[in-house]
VOBA-1610 file (N, C-alpha, C; in pm, whole numbers, padded with zeros to 5 digits, always signed):
BEGIN
Met-13595-09986+00366Met-13715-09902+00375Met-13773-09909+00516Met-13791-09795+00577Met-13848-09789+00711Met-14000-09810+00704Arg-14051-09887+00798Arg-14195-09906+00810Arg-14237-09873+00952Thr-14361-09830+00966Thr-14417-09802+01098Thr-14505-09918+01139Ala-14475-09976+01253Ala-14544-10097+01297Ala-14591-10084+01441Ile-14701-10150+01471Ile-14750-10165+01607Ile-14730-10309+01648Gly-14675-10330+01767Gly-14662-10464+01822Gly-14759-10485+01936Leu-14819-10605+01941Leu-14915-10641+02045Leu-14868-10767+02115Met-14860-10761+02247Met-14813-10876+02323Met-14907-10904+02440Ser-14951-11028+02450Ser-15025-11076+02567Ser-14949-11198+02617Gly-14881-11182+02729Gly-14785-11282+02772Gly-14840-11391+02862Thr-14749-11477+02907Thr-14788-11592+02988Thr-14836-11553+03127Ser-14813-11428+03167Ser-14865-11383+03296Ser-15016-11355+03292Leu-15072-11347+03171Leu-15217-11328+03152Leu-15266-11197+03214Asp-15180-11096+03218Asp-15218-10973+03288Asp-15278-10867+03198Gly-15257-10876+03067Gly-15313-10775+02980Gly-15240-10765+02848Ile-15268-10658+02774Ile-15212-10637+02641Ile-15114-10521+02645Asp-14993-10544+02594Asp-14896-10437+02577Asp-14897-10395+02430Val-14896-10265+02408Val-14900-10207+02274Val-14779-10115+02259Ala-14709-10126+02146Ala-14592-10040+02125Ala-14577-10006+01978Leu-14527-09886+01951Leu-14504-09838+01816Leu-14354-09838+01786Leu-14320-09879+01665Leu-14181-09886+01625Leu-14170-09845+01478Arg-14066-09767+01448Arg-14029-09747+01307Arg-13899-09821+01285Thr-13895-09906+01183Thr-13778-09991+01165Thr-13770-10041+01021Asp-13650-10078+00982Asp-13632-10147+00854Asp-13627-10298+00875Gly-13648-10342+01000Gly-13641-10484+01030Gly-13499-10535+01044Glu-13404-10443+01039Glu-13263-10480+01054Glu-13201-10391+01162Ala-13105-10309+01126Ala-13032-10233+01229Ala-13102-10105+01270Leu-13189-10051+01186Leu-13251-09923+01216Leu-13375-09942+01302Val-13376-09883+01420Val-13488-09894+01514Val-13515-09759+01577Glu-13636-09709+01560Glu-13681-09586+01626Glu-13800-09622+01713Arg-13780-09620+01845Arg-13885-09659+01938Arg-13983-09546+01958Gly-14113-09581+01958Gly-14217-09482+01977Gly-14292-09502+02107Pro-14413-09447+02117Pro-14492-09459+02241Pro-14541-09601+02264Ser-14584-09625+02386Ser-14637-09756+02422Ser-14745-09738+02528Met-14821-09842+02551Met-14920-09840+02658Met-14954-09983+02699Gly-15008-09997+02818Gly-15056-10125+02867Gly-15205-10118+02889Arg-15273-10229+02862Arg-15418-10235+02879Arg-15449-10363+02958Pro-15470-10352+03089Pro-15487-10472+03171Pro-15619-10543+03143Tyr-15615-10676+03163Tyr-15739-10754+03157Tyr-15813-10741+03289Asp-15945-10744+03283Asp-16023-10749+03405Asp-16015-10890+03463Ala-16049-10903+03590Ala-16034-11031+03661Ala-16115-11141+03596Ala-16234-11109+03548Ala-16319-11212+03488Ala-16256-11269+03362Phe-16197-11183+03279Phe-16136-11234+03157Phe-16008-11310+03188Arg-15933-11268+03289Arg-15816-11345+03330Arg-15856-11486+03370Arg-15968-11498+03440Arg-16014-11632+03479Arg-16052-11714+03355Arg-16110-11649+03254Arg-16143-11721+03131Arg-16016-11771+03063Leu-15912-11688+03062Leu-15786-11730+03002Leu-15721-11843+03081Gln-15730-11836+03213Gln-15677-11946+03295Gln-15751-12075+03264Gly-15882-12066+03247Gly-15958-12184+03209Gly-15920-12235+03071Ala-15887-12142+02981Ala-15847-12180+02845Ala-15720-12264+02846Leu-15630-12237+02941Leu-15508-12316+02951Leu-15538-12462+02980Glu-15639-12485+03062Glu-15678-12623+03093Glu-15748-12687+02973Thr-15840-12613+02912Thr-15911-12666+02795Thr-15816-12700+02683Ala-15712-12618+02666Ala-15619-12636+02555Ala-15537-12764+02566Lys-15531-12823+02681Lys-15454-12947+02697Lys-15508-13059+02608Ala-15633-13045+02563Ala-15694-13146+02477Ala-15660-13126+02330Ile-15593-13017+02296Ile-15563-12987+02156Ile-15458-13085+02104Gly-15486-13140+01986Gly-15389-13230+01922Gly-15333-13173+01793Ala-15397-13067+01739Ala-15352-13000+01618Ala-15375-12851+01633Arg-15292-12769+01569Arg-15292-12625+01592Arg-15426-12559+01565Thr-15504-12614+01472Thr-15630-12549+01434Thr-15747-12588+01523Glu-15728-12683+01612Glu-15839-12728+01698Glu-15872-12623+01803Arg-16002-12605+01830Arg-16048-12513+01933Arg-16159-12583+02014Pro-16120-12677+02100Pro-16221-12749+02179Pro-16291-12658+02280Gly-16406-12704+02328Gly-16477-12630+02432Gly-16511-12489+02389Asp-16479-12393+02476Asp-16512-12254+02447Asp-16393-12176+02391Leu-16289-12245+02342Leu-16169-12174+02296Leu-16197-12082+02177Ala-16288-12123+02087Ala-16319-12035+01974Ala-16381-11904+02021Asp-16470-11912+02121Asp-16532-11790+02175Asp-16429-11703+02244Ile-16339-11766+02319Ile-16234-11690+02388Ile-16140-11625+02287Glu-16109-11699+02181Glu-16021-11643+02078Glu-16082-11519+02015Arg-16212-11524+01988Arg-16279-11408+01929Arg-16276-11290+02027Glu-16309-11315+02154Glu-16309-11206+02251Glu-16169-11149+02268Leu-16069-11235+02274Leu-15930-11190+02287Leu-15893-11099+02169Thr-15930-11141+02050Thr-15897-11062+01930Thr-15967-10927+01932Leu-16095-10926+01970Leu-16169-10800+01977Leu-16109-10707+02081Arg-16061-10763+02193Arg-15996-10680+02294Arg-15867-10620+02239His-15794-10696+02158His-15674-10641+02095His-15711-10529+01997Gly-15822-10548+01926Gly-15867-10442+01836Gly-15900-10315+01911Glu-15968-10329+02025Glu-16000-10213+02108Glu-15872-10146+02158Ala-15772-10226+02194Ala-15645-10170+02242Ala-15576-10089+02133Val-15579-10140+02010Val-15518-10067+01899Val-15590-09935+01876Arg-15723-09938+01874Arg-15798-09814+01851Arg-15771-09712+01962Ala-15764-09758+02087Ala-15735-09667+02198Ala-15594-09609+02184Phe-15500-09692+02143Phe-15362-09647+02126Phe-15352-09542+02016Leu-15419-09567+01904Leu-15418-09471+01795Leu-15478-09337+01839Ala-15592-09345+01909Ala-15657-09221+01954Ala-15568-09145+02051Glu-15504-09216+02142Glu-15420-09152+02244Glu-15301-09081+02181Asn-15255-09132+02066Asn-15135-09076+02004Asn-15165-09000+01874Ala-15294-08965+01855Ala-15337-08886+01737Ala-15290-08949+01606Leu-15308-09080+01597Leu-15269-09156+01478Leu-15393-09212+01409Lys-15381-09240+01281Lys-15487-09303+01203Lys-15438-09439+01154Pro-15528-09531+01122Pro-15485-09660+01068Pro-15392-09646+00948Ala-15416-09544+00865Ala-15332-09525+00746Ala-15188-09490+00782Asp-15163-09447+00907Asp-15027-09413+00950Asp-14945-09538+00982Ile-15010-09651+00993Ile-14945-09775+01037Ile-14936-09872+00920Asp-14818-09926+00897Asp-14799-10021+00787Asp-14841-10163+00823Val-14819-10201+00949Val-14847-10340+00986Val-14858-10351+01137Ile-14936-10448+01180Ile-14944-10487+01321Ile-14879-10624+01338Gly-14794-10638+01437Gly-14740-10768+01476Gly-14820-10820+01595Phe-14893-10928+01574Phe-14993-10980+01670Phe-14945-11113+01726His-14907-11113+01854His-14862-11237+01917His-14976-11331+01948Gly-15088-11276+01999Gly-15195-11362+02049Gly-15162-11415+02187Gln-15241-11512+02233Gln-15223-11567+02367Gln-15183-11714+02357Thr-15063-11745+02404Thr-15020-11885+02404Thr-15101-11963+02507Val-15167-12069+02461Val-15243-12154+02552Val-15186-12295+02558Leu-15097-12328+02465Leu-15033-12460+02465Leu-14900-12449+02392His-14796-12505+02453His-14664-12504+02390His-14595-12636+02421Arg-14588-12723+02321Arg-14527-12854+02337Arg-14422-12874+02228Pro-14305-12814+02246Pro-14204-12820+02141Pro-14155-12961+02111Asn-14165-13052+02210Asn-14118-13189+02187Asn-14201-13260+02081Val-14324-13213+02057Val-14408-13273+01952Val-14440-13172+01842Gly-14368-13060+01841Gly-14386-12961+01735Gly-14520-12893+01736Leu-14575-12868+01856Leu-14709-12810+01865Leu-14706-12684+01951Thr-14750-12573+01894Thr-14766-12450+01969Thr-14895-12383+01924Val-14973-12332+02019Val-15103-12272+01987Val-15113-12136+02052Gln-15131-12034+01968Gln-15157-11898+02016Gln-15298-11859+01970Leu-15386-11833+02066Leu-15518-11784+02030Leu-15506-11643+01973Gly-15575-11617+01864Gly-15571-11486+01802Gly-15605-11497+01655Asp-15708-11429+01612Asp-15758-11435+01476Asp-15704-11314+01399Gly-15598-11335+01324Gly-15533-11225+01252Gly-15624-11158+01151Ala-15706-11236+01081Ala-15796-11179+00981Ala-15900-11089+01047Leu-15954-11134+01161Leu-16051-11052+01233Leu-15987-10923+01283Leu-15866-10931+01334Leu-15797-10811+01383Leu-15772-10713+01269Ala-15737-10764+01152Ala-15716-10677+01036Ala-15845-10604+00999Arg-15957-10676+01004Arg-16085-10612+00973Arg-16123-10509+01079Glu-16097-10541+01205Glu-16134-10452+01315Glu-16053-10323+01316Thr-15927-10331+01273Thr-15837-10216+01284Thr-15817-10143+01152Gly-15843-10211+01040Gly-15812-10152+00910Gly-15664-10148+00880Ile-15586-10235+00946Ile-15441-10239+00930Ile-15399-10383+00899Asp-15303-10401+00809Asp-15251-10535+00782Asp-15192-10594+00910Val-15207-10725+00925Val-15164-10794+01048Val-15076-10913+01011Val-14960-10922+01076Val-14877-11044+01071Val-14896-11117+01203Tyr-14929-11245+01195Tyr-14958-11323+01316Tyr-14907-11465+01300Asp-14924-11546+01403Asp-14882-11687+01403Asp-14736-11699+01362Met-14649-11629+01433Met-14508-11622+01394Met-14421-11735+01447Arg-14477-11822+01532Arg-14395-11928+01589Arg-14398-12058+01507Ala-14508-12080+01435Ala-14533-12212+01378Ala-14428-12254+01276Asn-14386-12164+01187Asn-14293-12203+01082Asn-14159-12248+01138Asp-14119-12189+01250Asp-13996-12232+01316Asp-14006-12379+01356Met-14121-12419+01410Met-14140-12558+01451Met-14143-12652+01331Val-14203-12606+01222Val-14205-12688+01100Val-14063-12723+01056His-13970-12632+01084His-13831-12653+01044His-13742-12700+01159Gly-13805-12762+01259Gly-13727-12828+01364Gly-13691-12743+01483Gly-13746-12621+01493Gly-13715-12535+01606Gly-13811-12555+01722Gln-13780-12488+01833Gln-13861-12496+01954Gln-13979-12398+01953Gly-13982-12308+01856Gly-14089-12209+01850Gly-14071-12093+01946Ala-13963-12091+02019Ala-13934-11985+02117Ala-13787-11996+02157Pro-13726-11884+02199Pro-13782-11748+02198Pro-13764-11681+02062Leu-13854-11587+02031Leu-13848-11513+01905Leu-13786-11374+01920Ile-13778-11325+02041Ile-13734-11186+02062Ile-13584-11162+02039Pro-13496-11265+02033Pro-13352-11237+02021Pro-13312-11150+01903Ala-13380-11161+01788Ala-13343-11077+01674Ala-13356-10930+01712Tyr-13459-10896+01790Tyr-13476-10758+01832Tyr-13374-10719+01939His-13347-10809+02031His-13244-10782+02131His-13111-10747+02065Ala-13075-10820+01960Ala-12949-10794+01892Ala-12947-10655+01831Ala-13061-10614+01773Ala-13070-10479+01716Ala-13055-10373+01824Leu-13116-10395+01941Leu-13104-10300+02052Leu-12961-10295+02106Ala-12899-10412+02121Ala-12764-10416+02178Ala-12666-10338+02092Ala-12687-10338+01962Ala-12596-10267+01872Ala-12595-10117+01899Gly-12702-10066+01961Gly-12710-09924+01991Gly-12677-09887+02134Leu-12634-09982+02215Leu-12607-09955+02357Leu-12458-09933+02382Ala-12425-09817+02432Ala-12285-09791+02465Ala-12235-09886+02574Glu-12326-09919+02667Glu-12287-10008+02778Glu-12251-10147+02732Ala-12296-10185+02610Ala-12272-10319+02560Ala-12146-10329+02476Ala-12083-10217+02447Ala-11968-10216+02357Ala-11855-10305+02409Gly-11818-10403+02331Gly-11706-10490+02367Gly-11733-10588+02477Lys-11859-10600+02522Lys-11892-10689+02632Lys-11990-10797+02587Ala-11985-10908+02655Ala-12088-11011+02638Ala-12207-10969+02723Val-12320-10949+02659Val-12439-10897+02725Val-12551-10999+02717Val-12629-11009+02825Val-12748-11092+02824Val-12870-11006+02851Phe-12968-11013+02762Phe-13100-10957+02788Phe-13181-11065+02859Val-13238-11028+02971Val-13321-11120+03049Val-13464-11069+03046Asn-13555-11149+02996Asn-13696-11112+03003Asn-13762-11197+03110Ile-13810-11133+03215Ile-13879-11205+03322Ile-14028-11179+03307Gly-14092-11263+03228Gly-14237-11263+03215Gly-14292-11381+03293Gly-14396-11444+03241Gly-14444-11565+03307Gly-14337-11671+03308Ile-14272-11689+03193Ile-14152-11770+03179Ile-14037-11673+03154Ser-13919-11702+03208Ser-13802-11617+03183Ser-13723-11671+03065Asn-13662-11580+02989Asn-13573-11624+02882Asn-13453-11532+02872Leu-13347-11585+02812Leu-13220-11515+02800Leu-13184-11499+02653Thr-13125-11385+02619Thr-13061-11367+02490Thr-12917-11324+02514Phe-12822-11407+02472Phe-12680-11377+02485Phe-12632-11314+02355Ile-12565-11199+02368Ile-12511-11130+02252Ile-12363-11107+02275Gly-12282-11181+02203Gly-12137-11169+02210Gly-12082-11192+02071Asn-11992-11290+02057Asn-11944-11326+01924Asn-12050-11399+01844Glu-12153-11445+01912Glu-12268-11510+01849Glu-12393-11475+01929Ile-12508-11509+01875Ile-12636-11488+01945Ile-12689-11624+01987Val-12713-11638+02116Val-12767-11762+02171Val-12884-11725+02261Ala-12992-11800+02253Ala-13109-11767+02335Ala-13183-11894+02373Phe-13244-11889+02491Phe-13327-12001+02536Phe-13406-11958+02658Asp-13512-12033+02686Asp-13586-12011+02810Asp-13497-12052+02926Ser-13506-11975+03035Ser-13417-12001+03148Ser-13488-12062+03269Gly-13622-12065+03268Gly-13694-12124+03381Gly-13819-12045+03414Pro-13883-12077+03525Pro-14004-12004+03563Pro-13972-11859+03592Gly-14062-11770+03550Gly-14047-11628+03580Gly-14147-11588+03687Asn-14245-11508+03647Asn-14346-11462+03742Asn-14458-11562+03765Thr-14471-11661+03676Thr-14593-11741+03680Thr-14612-11815+03811Leu-14506-11872+03869Leu-14520-11945+03995Leu-14560-11850+04108Ile-14496-11732+04112Ile-14529-11635+04216Ile-14674-11589+04202Asp-14714-11560+04078Asp-14851-11514+04054Asp-14953-11619+04098Gln-14927-11744+04061Gln-15019-11852+04097Gln-15024-11870+04249Trp-14909-11856+04313Trp-14901-11876+04458Trp-14981-11768+04533Val-14957-11640+04499Val-15025-11534+04573Val-15173-11527+04538Glu-15208-11566+04415Glu-15351-11566+04381Glu-15424-11674+04460Ala-15360-11790+04474Ala-15423-11900+04548Ala-15431-11871+04697His-15332-11800+04753His-15323-11784+04899His-15360-11645+04949Ala-15364-11546+04859Ala-15400-11411+04903Ala-15512-11350+04819Gly-15550-11419+04712Gly-15659-11370+04629Gly-15626-11248+04547Ile-15496-11225+04522Ile-15452-11112+04440Ile-15371-11166+04323Pro-15369-11094+04210Pro-15309-11152+04090Pro-15157-11160+04089Tyr-15088-11076+04167Tyr-14942-11081+04167Tyr-14889-11010+04291Asp-14761-11031+04321Asp-14696-10970+04436Asp-14634-10838+04392Gln-14709-10730+04407Gln-14665-10601+04358Gln-14535-10556+04423Gly-14433-10538+04339Gly-14305-10491+04387Gly-14230-10589+04476Gly-14283-10709+04492Gly-14219-10806+04583Gly-14249-10777+04729Met-14359-10705+04757Met-14391-10665+04895Met-14417-10786+04984Ile-14491-10885+04931Ile-14517-11005+05012Ile-14388-11081+05035Ala-14308-11098+04927Ala-14182-11170+04940Ala-14089-11105+05042Ser-14096-10972+05052Ser-14007-10901+05143Ser-14031-10937+05289Glu-14149-10993+05318Glu-14181-11031+05455Glu-14148-11177+05485Gly-14095-11250+05386Gly-14069-11392+05405Gly-13921-11425+05401Arg-13894-11554+05406Arg-13755-11602+05398Arg-13750-11716+05297Val-13631-11741+05246Val-13613-11847+05147Val-13612-11982+05217Asp-13700-12071+05173Asp-13700-12210+05218Asp-13606-12286+05125Cys-13487-12314+05172Cys-13383-12372+05085Cys-13424-12508+05030Gly-13491-12587+05111Gly-13534-12718+05064Gly-13634-12707+04951Leu-13731-12616+04967Leu-13831-12596+04863Leu-13766-12540+04737Ala-13674-12444+04755Ala-13606-12386+04639Ala-13531-12492+04561Glu-13462-12581+04632Glu-13381-12682+04564Glu-13467-12784+04491Arg-13590-12804+04535Arg-13680-12894+04462Arg-13705-12841+04321Tyr-13707-12710+04306Tyr-13721-12651+04172Tyr-13587-12648+04099Leu-13483-12602+04167Leu-13355-12582+04101Leu-13283-12713+04071Gly-13328-12823+04132Gly-13274-12954+04102Gly-13338-13019+03981His-13431-12950+03918His-13501-13003+03801His-13401-13030+03688Ala-13423-13139+03615Ala-13332-13177+03507Ala-13320-13070+03398Phe-13418-12982+03389Phe-13414-12875+03289Phe-13285-12794+03300Phe-13235-12773+03421Phe-13121-12684+03441Phe-12987-12749+03408Thr-12982-12881+03404Thr-12857-12949+03372Thr-12857-13011+03234Asp-12972-13025+03173Asp-12982-13084+03041Asp-12904-12999+02940Pro-12807-13058+02870Pro-12730-12978+02774Pro-12812-12931+02654Val-12926-12996+02630Val-13013-12954+02521Val-13112-12853+02577Arg-13100-12729+02533Arg-13190-12624+02581Arg-13325-12638+02511Arg-13433-12616+02583Arg-13566-12626+02524Arg-13654-12515+02577Ser-13761-12484+02503Ser-13854-12382+02548Ser-13956-12446+02641Leu-14012-12364+02727Leu-14099-12412+02834Leu-14244-12372+02812Asp-14332-12456+02861Asp-14473-12424+02876Asp-14494-12383+03021Arg-14591-12298+03047Arg-14611-12253+03185Arg-14648-12366+03279Asn-14689-12480+03225Asn-14725-12594+03309Asn-14606-12685+03340Asp-14487-12654+03285Asp-14370-12739+03312Asp-14324-12727+03457Phe-14351-12614+03520Phe-14323-12596+03664Phe-14455-12557+03729Arg-14484-12619+03841Arg-14610-12594+03910Arg-14583-12530+04046Pro-14677-12447+04097Pro-14657-12386+04229Pro-14657-12490+04339Pro-14602-12456+04455Pro-14600-12552+04565Pro-14740-12592+04610Glu-14749-12708+04675Glu-14876-12749+04735Glu-14913-12651+04846Gly-15041-12643+04877Gly-15094-12542+04966Gly-15023-12526+05099Ala-14985-12637+05163Ala-14927-12630+05297Ala-14775-12629+05294Ala-14715-12612+05177Ala-14570-12621+05166Ala-14498-12506+05235Ala-14563-12391+05248Ala-14498-12274+05307Ala-14604-12172+05345Thr-14565-12074+05424Thr-14655-11961+05449Thr-14665-11877+05321Leu-14762-11788+05315Leu-14776-11700+05200Leu-14646-11627+05172Glu-14589-11567+05277Glu-14469-11484+05260Glu-14347-11568+05224Asp-14330-11681+05292Asp-14213-11765+05262Asp-14224-11825+05122Gly-14345-11860+05081Gly-14364-11913+04947Gly-14327-11810+04841Ala-14375-11686+04859Ala-14344-11580+04763Ala-14195-11550+04761Arg-14134-11548+04879Arg-13989-11519+04886Arg-13908-11630+04821Thr-13946-11753+04846Thr-13873-11867+04789Thr-13886-11870+04637Leu-14004-11844+04588Leu-14026-11849+04443Leu-13956-11733+04373Ala-13944-11619+04441Ala-13866-11508+04385Ala-13719-11549+04372Tyr-13668-11615+04475Tyr-13529-11664+04469Tyr-13512-11766+04356Val-13608-11855+04343Val-13602-11956+04237Val-13596-11889+04100Thr-13676-11786+04080Thr-13675-11714+03953Thr-13536-11659+03922Ala-13472-11596+04021Ala-13339-11539+04000Ala-13233-11647+03982Ala-13236-11747+04068Ala-13134-11852+04062Ala-13146-11933+03934Ala-13269-11951+03884Ala-13289-12024+03759Ala-13219-11954+03643Ile-13221-11821+03644Ile-13155-11745+03539Ile-13005-11772+03540Leu-12945-11770+03657Leu-12800-11793+03667Leu-12763-11937+03636Arg-12846-12031+03678Arg-12816-12171+03646Arg-12825-12197+03497Ser-12924-12139+03433Ser-12937-12156+03289Ser-12826-12083+03215Ala-12777-11973+03271Ala-12669-11898+03208Ala-12540-11978+03200Arg-12529-12086+03276Arg-12410-12172+03268Arg-12398-12237+03131His-12508-12241+03056His-12507-12302+02923His-12467-12203+02814Leu-12440-12078+02851Leu-12401-11978+02752Leu-12256-11998+02708Pro-12217-11944+02592Pro-12080-11962+02543Pro-11973-11904+02634Glu-12006-11796+02704Glu-11913-11736+02800Glu-11992-11662+02906Arg-11926-11629+03014Arg-11994-11556+03120Arg-12019-11413+03077Pro-12142-11366+03090Pro-12170-11228+03051Pro-12117-11129+03154Ala-12090-11007+03108Ala-12048-10900+03198Ala-12167-10817+03245Leu-12276-10823+03167Leu-12390-10736+03195Leu-12519-10810+03167Tyr-12613-10800+03262Tyr-12749-10851+03244Tyr-12843-10731+03237Val-12919-10719+03128Val-13019-10614+03112Val-13156-10679+03130Val-13230-10636+03231Val-13353-10706+03270Val-13476-10629+03227Cys-13567-10698+03160Cys-13694-10640+03120Cys-13806-10733+03162Gly-13930-10696+03131Gly-14044-10775+03174Gly-14088-10736+03315Gly-14205-10784+03353Gly-14264-10747+03482Gly-14181-10785+03602Gly-14101-10891+03590Gly-14021-10938+03704Gly-13917-10839+03751Arg-13878-10744+03664Arg-13777-10646+03705Arg-13831-10553+03811Leu-13964-10550+03830Leu-14026-10463+03930Leu-14036-10531+04067Asn-14003-10659+04072Asn-14006-10734+04198Asn-13870-10718+04265Arg-13867-10646+04374Arg-13740-10615+04440Arg-13669-10740+04490Ala-13744-10840+04531Ala-13681-10963+04580Ala-13609-11035+04466Ile-13675-11045+04350Ile-13610-11109+04236Ile-13483-11034+04198Met-13496-10901+04185Met-13382-10822+04139Met-13267-10824+04239Gly-13299-10822+04369Gly-13195-10828+04470Gly-13119-10960+04464Asp-13193-11069+04451Asp-13128-11201+04441Asp-13047-11212+04313Leu-13102-11163+04202Leu-13030-11172+04075Leu-12901-11092+04079Ala-12906-10972+04136Ala-12786-10889+04146Ala-12680-10957+04233Ala-12724-11016+04344Ala-12629-11082+04434Ala-12565-11203+04368Leu-12647-11286+04303Leu-12595-11408+04241Leu-12505-11375+04121Ala-12544-11277+04040Ala-12461-11238+03927Ala-12332-11173+03974Gly-12342-11095+04083Gly-12224-11030+04138Gly-12118-11129+04181Glu-12159-11245+04230Glu-12064-11349+04268Glu-11982-11398+04149Glu-12036-11376+04028Glu-11966-11418+03906Glu-11906-11298+03832Gly-11904-11181+03898Gly-11841-11064+03840Gly-11925-10991+03737Ala-12055-11014+03736Ala-12143-10950+03638Ala-12229-10843+03705Arg-12274-10749+03626Arg-12360-10641+03674Arg-12502-10662+03623Val-12601-10627+03704Val-12742-10639+03667Val-12804-10501+03664Val-12869-10465+03552Val-12936-10337+03542Val-13075-10359+03481Thr-13166-10267+03510Thr-13296-10273+03444Thr-13283-10214+03304Ala-13381-10245+03219Ala-13382-10189+03084Ala-13380-10037+03088Glu-13452-09979+03183Glu-13460-09834+03193Glu-13324-09771+03221Ala-13239-09841+03292Ala-13108-09787+03327Ala-13019-09767+03205Val-13052-09836+03095Val-12975-09818+02971Val-13060-09754+02862Gly-13168-09685+02904Gly-13246-09607+02811Gly-13352-09683+02733Leu-13387-09804+02778Leu-13489-09885+02711Leu-13614-09891+02798Asp-13716-09958+02751Asp-13842-09969+02824Asp-13869-10117+02851Gly-13857-10155+02976Gly-13873-10295+03013Gly-14014-10346+03006Asp-14113-10257+03003Asp-14253-10299+02990Asp-14291-10326+02845Ser-14240-10244+02755Ser-14286-10250+02617Ser-14195-10329+02524Met-14084-10381+02575Met-13984-10440+02487Met-14038-10558+02406Glu-14120-10644+02469Glu-14174-10757+02393Glu-14272-10711+02286Ala-14355-10614+02319Ala-14447-10560+02217Ala-14367-10494+02104Glu-14262-10420+02139Glu-14176-10363+02036Glu-14117-10473+01948Ala-14077-10583+02011Ala-14019-10694+01936Ala-14117-10749+01835Trp-14244-10756+01873Trp-14342-10812+01780Trp-14365-10717+01662Ala-14353-10587+01685Ala-14358-10493+01573Ala-14238-10514+01481Tyr-14121-10528+01541Tyr-13997-10550+01465Tyr-14004-10678+01383Leu-14053-10785+01447Leu-14062-10914+01378Leu-14163-10910+01265Ala-14271-10833+01281Ala-14370-10821+01174Ala-14306-10759+01050Val-14223-10658+01068Val-14155-10597+00955Val-14057-10696+00892Arg-13986-10769+00974Arg-13896-10873+00920Arg-13975-10976+00840Ser-14092-11013+00891Ser-14175-11110+00820Ser-14217-11056+00683Leu-14257-10928+00678Leu-14295-10868+00550Leu-14180-10872+00450Arg-14058-10862+00501Arg-13941-10862+00414Arg-13882-11002+00395Ala-13951-11104+00451Ala-13905-11243+00442Ala-13766-11262+00503Leu-13733-11180+00603Leu-13607-11195+00676Leu-13625-11300+00785Pro-13520-11367+00828Pro-13533-11469+00932Pro-13584-11410+01064Leu-13673-11484+01128Leu-13718-11451+01263Leu-13642-11531+01367Thr-13600-11652+01329Thr-13534-11742+01423Thr-13410-11803+01359Phe-13321-11851+01447Phe-13189-11897+01405Phe-13153-12024+01482Pro-13059-12103+01430Pro-13020-12225+01502Pro-12978-12200+01647Gly-12912-12087+01672Gly-12866-12057+01807Gly-12973-12006+01900Thr-13092-11975+01848Thr-13198-11921+01934Thr-13309-12022+01961Thr-13350-12095+01859Thr-13460-12192+01879Thr-13420-12335+01846Gly-13300-12353+01790Gly-13260-12486+01746Gly-13312-12522+01609Val-13369-12426+01537Val-13418-12450+01402Val-13301-12492+01313Thr-13328-12572+01210Thr-13221-12629+01128Thr-13144-12524+01050Ala-13210-12415+01012Ala-13146-12304+00941Ala-13230-12179+00968Pro-13174-12060+00952Pro-13254-11939+00974Pro-13380-11939+00888Val-13493-11910+00951Val-13620-11909+00877Val-13703-11788+00915Ser-13782-11742+00819Ser-13881-11639+00846Ser-14009-11708+00893Gly-14115-11633+00905Gly-14240-11693+00952Gly-14349-11589+00960Gly-14465-11633+01004Gly-14579-11544+01018Gly-14673-11554+00901Leu-14800-11530+00929Leu-14904-11522+00827Leu-14948-11378+00815Leu-14980-11336+00692Leu-15022-11198+00667Leu-15170-11193+00638Ala-15243-11115+00718Ala-15384-11087+00693Ala-15398-10944+00643Arg-15445-10927+00523Arg-15460-10795+00464Arg-15585-10727+00516Ala-15574-10599+00547Ala-15690-10525+00599Ala-15800-10515+00495Ala-15761-10505+00367Ala-15860-10486+00262Ala-15950-10607+00246Ser-15892-10727+00258Ser-15970-10849+00237Ser-15998-10923+00367Gly-15914-10894+00474Gly-15930-10963+00602Gly-15884-11106+00598Asp-15803-11144+00495Asp-15749-11279+00496Asp-15609-11280+00434
//
């Protein structure tokens, strides 16, 4: 049975809310609809950055120390506003939508102790929108021994089945968000975080230029790679550890202030982002022939140039999602819509090969619009 779902994603880059519409049966049938982005204003981004620090004190998923409860409410209301704007823009009514897949904002992710926290009140969002909401989709995976991430591979597999370019080839979907992750689709599905994505670059340019990100890699284009600084990141044990694990944005930190010029720092961190993907890809079952890149990092020319060069040395091709008819901005939001439908059908969201969970498991909590709980 096909359902119409809206997916909402607010990623580790803290840049805003992505909204996407999908019609799907939660399995092989996928009809992609419209999407939109709704950026956060600078003041709210600063509140979210502060929330990351406050969240370090959390010892249990339900704890909301300091002002986290207030931030969670504001975040949820902003998501409600985004849904209403999206519906109005596309001449849709709440009754046209079966379910919303609500990611929320990750403020703490400690898979080694089975703790992940996404701010977002599903019941409040259901009341605000008049639409049923599936949320908190990572926790059940951790209860069953998984890393709680990545969750998007099930959707990547559905997309790959429809790509002519993927026929008979081992394909990797690369999502370069705040953290980068890989989904390998060949004789099996394997997925894991691959290293820092945009987060180090964003933190670097915000600290040294007062802007939230390096648009298009313009700053990086004026710099050069500091090989010593790059190797300090690429020599991290994460890249050689045979046990793949999911990352928190605090697992890698930006360079100290005097470590490089603004331009050299941005250029070096762009290289690190690309090289981290290839180093992590060494843990895949086989070398992929094709990398399909989505997420904000695909717009950074320095990252994409380095990734294409490094993959080319191994005989692989790198393309953006758009080059194969997909949308690299909305793919994660689409995935959350897809996963919400899978959750409604009690289908697995995660698998041993994607999160390390002991067996395929479903997940997510359902908040009904009628009751708000």
